[in-house]
N, C-alpha and C positions, 0 to 999 in steps of 0.2 A: 448563507454561510460562506464566508470567503475561505480560500485555501489555507491561509495562515492560521485561522481558527482551528481548522481540522488538524493540521500538522502539529500545532502546539499542544494538542491533547494526547499526542502519541506516547509520551513517557508514562502516562497515568494508567495503572492497571485496570482493565475492564472498562475503561472509558470509551472504548470503541469495539466494534465487531466487524470482521471482514467476512463476506459471504461470496463464495465462488458459485454463481448460478449455473454455469455450464462450462465444459471444456471445449465446446464447439466454437469455431470462429471461421468466417469465410476468407480471412487473410492468411497468408503463409509467410509471415515475417521471419527472417533468418535468425533473429535473436530471441524469439518467443520463449519466455521462461517456463511456460507450461507445455510447450510443444503442441499447442492447439491446432486443430484443422477442422474442416467442415464435417468430416465423417467420424470424429471422435464423440461418442455419445455419453461420456461420463458426466453425470450431473446429479445433484441431490434430488430426492423426491420433492416435487413442488408442494404437495400437501403437508409433508413434514416440515418444510421450510416455513410455510404459513402458520402452522401450529406453534413452531418454535418462536417466531417473531411475534405472534399473537400472545405469547406468554409474558411479554414485557408489561410492566405496570408503571404508573407514574412514579412510584417509589423505588422501583428496581428495574432499570433499563440502561443500556449503553447510551452515552451522550451522542455517539456518532455510529451510523451503520453504513459501511462501504460496500456497494454492490459491484462485483467485478466478474471476471471469467478467466479464460475464454472471452466471448463477447456477450455480455449480459443482455444487450438489446436484440439478440436473437429470440429472447423470451420477454418481449416488452410488456405483455399483460401481467406476467408474474412479477417483473420488476416493479410495475406500478402498484400491484397489490401489496407487495412487501413494504414498499416505501410508505404507502398509506397506513398500513398497520403500525409501522415503527413510529411515524409522525404522530399518530393518534395517542401513543403513550408518552410523547414528548421527546423522542429521539430525533436527531437531525440526520438526513440521509444524503449520500453522495453516490455517484455512479461514474465508473471509468469505462470509456468506450474506445475501440480502435477505429471508429468512424467509417465503417464499411458502407453505411447508408448515405454518406455524403458524396460518394463517387459520381461524377458527372461525365467523365471522359475528357474533360478539358484540362489543359496544362498551361503553364507559363504565366507571365506577369502582364497585367493590363497596362496599356499605355499611360493610364492615370497614375501608375506607381503603386496601386494597391492590388493585392492578390484577389482577383475574382469579384471585387466589389462587395458592398455591404448588404445587398438585398437579393431576393430571388432564389435563395436556397430552398429547394423543395424537400421537406422532411416527411416521410410516410406518417400518416395520422397516428397509428398505434405507437410508433416510436416517439413521436412528439408528445403524446399523452404521458408516456413513461418519463420523458425528460421533464415535463412540467410538474411531475409528482415529486421530484427530488429537490433538496435544498442546494445542491451543488452538482455541477456536471464537469467532468474532466475528460479531455481528449488526449489520446496518445499520439505523439508525433516525433519521428526521428528518421534517420536515413533509411531504415528498413521499412517503416510504415509508409514513407513517401513513395516507395516503389509500388505500393498497393493503392494508396489514396493520396493524390497530390495535395500539397499544402494549400493551394488555392481553394480546393473544395472544402478542406477542413476549416479554413478561415471564414469562408462564406457561411458554413453551417454554424460556426460559433457566433457570428453576427446575428444570425436568425434566432439562436437560442437566447442570446442576451436580450433581444427584443421581447422575449417572453417573460423577462424579469428573473431568469434563473442565473445565479452566479456561475461563472465558468473559469476554468483554468486549463493549462496544458501540462501534461506529463511528458517531459523530454528525456531522451536517453542518448548517451554518446560514450566515447571511449575515455573521457576525462577532461580535465581543465584545458589541455592543449589541443583538443579536438577542433579543427577549423570548421567543421560542419556545425557544431554547437554554437560557435561564435556567430556564424552567418545566420543560423536559424533564430537565435535570440534577438539579433538585430532586426530581423524581419518581423518578429512578433511585436517588438517595441514600435516599429514604424506603422504596423497595421492597426494596433490597438491603443497606441499612445500610452503604454505603461499600465493600462487598466485591466489587463489579463495576466495574472501571475503565472509563474512557471515553477514546477517542481522538477529539478534536474538531477538525474541519477546516472550512474555508470553502468554499462552492460555487465551483467554478472554471468558466470559460467554455468547457467542452468538451462534445462530444456534443450532447444536447438542450438543455443550458444555454448553448450558445454564443450563442444568439440573445438571451439576456436577462441572464446573469450578468455582473457587472462584474469586470474584472481585479482580483486580490487585492492586488497590490503594484506599486509603480512600479519601474522598472529601477534596478539598482545603479550606483553611481558607478564609471565606468571606471577611475579612478585607484586604486580600492581593490579588494582581493581579496574576492571573494564566492563561496566554494566551493560546489559543487553536490553534496550527498549523494545526490541522486536518480540520479546516474550511478554509483552504487556497486553496486547489485544488478542482475544480468541479468534480463531479462523475456522469457518465452516468449509471443509474440504469437499471434493467432488463426489465422495461417497457418503456424505452426511456426518462423518466424524468431525469432532471439534478439537482442534489442536491449540496449544499455547504458543505457537510459533508460526511466523509467516515465511520462514525460509523454505523455498520451493522443494528442495530435496527432502526436507522434513515433512512437508505437507503430503508429498507423494509416497513416503515410506510406509510400508506395511510389513509387520505390525508396527504401530506407532510406539515409540519409546514411552514406557509407562509414565515417566515423570512429565511428559508433554501431552498426555492424553486427557482431555477434559470431558469426554463423553460422546454422545451421539444425539443428533436432533430427533431421531425416532424414539428415544427413550428418556431424554432429559429436557427440562425447560431452561430458560435463561437463568433463573435463580440458582439452579444447581450448577450450571457451568460457571457462572460468576463466582459462586462460593468457592469452587475448586481453584479457580484462577487466583483468587485473592488470598486463600488460606494455605496454599501449598508452600511449605518451608523451602522446597527446592526452587520453585519459581521465584519466591521472594529473594533468594540468594542470587539467582541468575540476573534479576533486575537490579540488584544492589551491587554485586561485585563481579558478576559474570562467571561463565563456566570454567575458564582456565584457572582463575584465582581460587575458585571453590575446590577444584580437583587438586591443585598444588597445596592448598592450606590444610584440607581435611581428608583428601583421598589418597590414592596411590601415586600421585604425581600427574603432571600434565600429559595427556595422551598424545600420541602422534596424530598428525593431520591438522585440519583447519580449526578455527575457532568453533564453527558449527559442528564439525565432526566430534570435537571434544565434548560439546554439549550433549549430543545424541548418545555418546558413550557413557555419560554419567549414570544412566539407569542401571548399569551393571557394576557400579562402584559403591558398594554398600557403606564403606567408610565415609565417602563423600555425602551419601544420603543421611547417614547418622549425624555427621557434622552439621548439615543444613538443618535437621530437626532440632539439634541442640541450640543452635544460634538463632534461628529464624522462626521458631514456633511461638504461638501465643501472641500476646499483645506487643511484646518486644519486637517480634518479627514484623508485625503490621506497621509499627513505627519506623523500622528500618526501611520498609518498602515505600512508605509515604515520603520519607526523607529523600530517598533516591529519586523518586518521581519529581519532587519539587526541585531538586538540584538539576535534574535533566531538563526541566522546563524553564530554568532561570533565564536563559537567553532567548526564550520564545521559539517561534517556528524556525528562524534562521539558525539558531543553535542546533536544533534537531537535524536540519539538513546538513550542517557542517559535519556532524558526527556520522550521519548515515547516508547522505547523498553525495553530490558533487559540490564540495565546499566552496569552490570559486564562484559558483552561481547561486549561493544561498540567498543573497539579497533579493533575487527575483521571486521568491516565494511570497513576498508581500505585494499586494495590489496597490498601484499608485505610489509605491515607495521609490527610493532613489534608484537610478540605473546603476549598472556595475561601475565601480570606480575605474578611472581610466587605466590604472596600473593592472587591475584585475582583468579588464577587458582585453588589454594588450596581451596579457599572459595566456588568455584563453584562445587567442587567434593563432 
């Protein structure tokens, strides 16, 4: 499964499931959205996770299961078991790693012009088995990760993983289109892999350890205009086993969970119940169709103060907005609205999803083997 296939499914409700296996991570990246460290022991119960994923059936399962953290490869046996269970039901699986296992202590560029060469990366056996069990492997790399794991080591490990026949990609993060580091890094990836390793490029968001220094990425949408939220499409298993309808980190961490974003708990619910709630909730349908700001302005007490996501979390206390959502998006009519919004959101494919939710200037890089950045875009990103 290539990165573009995964990203293109993002607008479709319940087409994917995100699972945070643990909040632990041996790295201390300054921008970590979850604030993970090696001594943070928040993680869902492994047995409950296996029962939940084991409830998938061929007729009722997510298309994609994304295993993340923290660092999911601190629990390689669990990652392998979950991937095996999901794939048995027909789901495809992906895993996102910070690449702690790739560190060799070496830095710098080889005289040949390649970073670290193509062979010789030693990956611990349990971790390699977990990687072999998934359909797609993504590595995080950015200026903060590079202080922990040099890109030479990351590149070397990715060559090794590709030799195993697993599709790979890079998740890159920077400060935006004008970030010179992003321009340099994407050129290095192109040189190293010849355009065959796609990149999903995002901007640093003010969550976790970055909350104190990162700037908000976008201004709020016009209340009069629809601004759909694709991030309310895929359920998220949080670190305490609760399942949320949103992947915004402040929402994932918030307790109690806003009622309209709470899809249940893996200890009490199976996938069928979570999927039904995600698909049939009139409020979630409206979030995916017009967005929280428009919903509050049109049916509620007016757009609340704060960010787009702050406004969404506040909707649970706006009964007028809830009633408006039920009136417009209940039943078959609401299901049709939801599907129409998903199809519209996916019309431009993976690149369109990245333009809306990632770093737009680098959207072409999400496609493996696709064209490099147009010269005008590349110059603007330097």
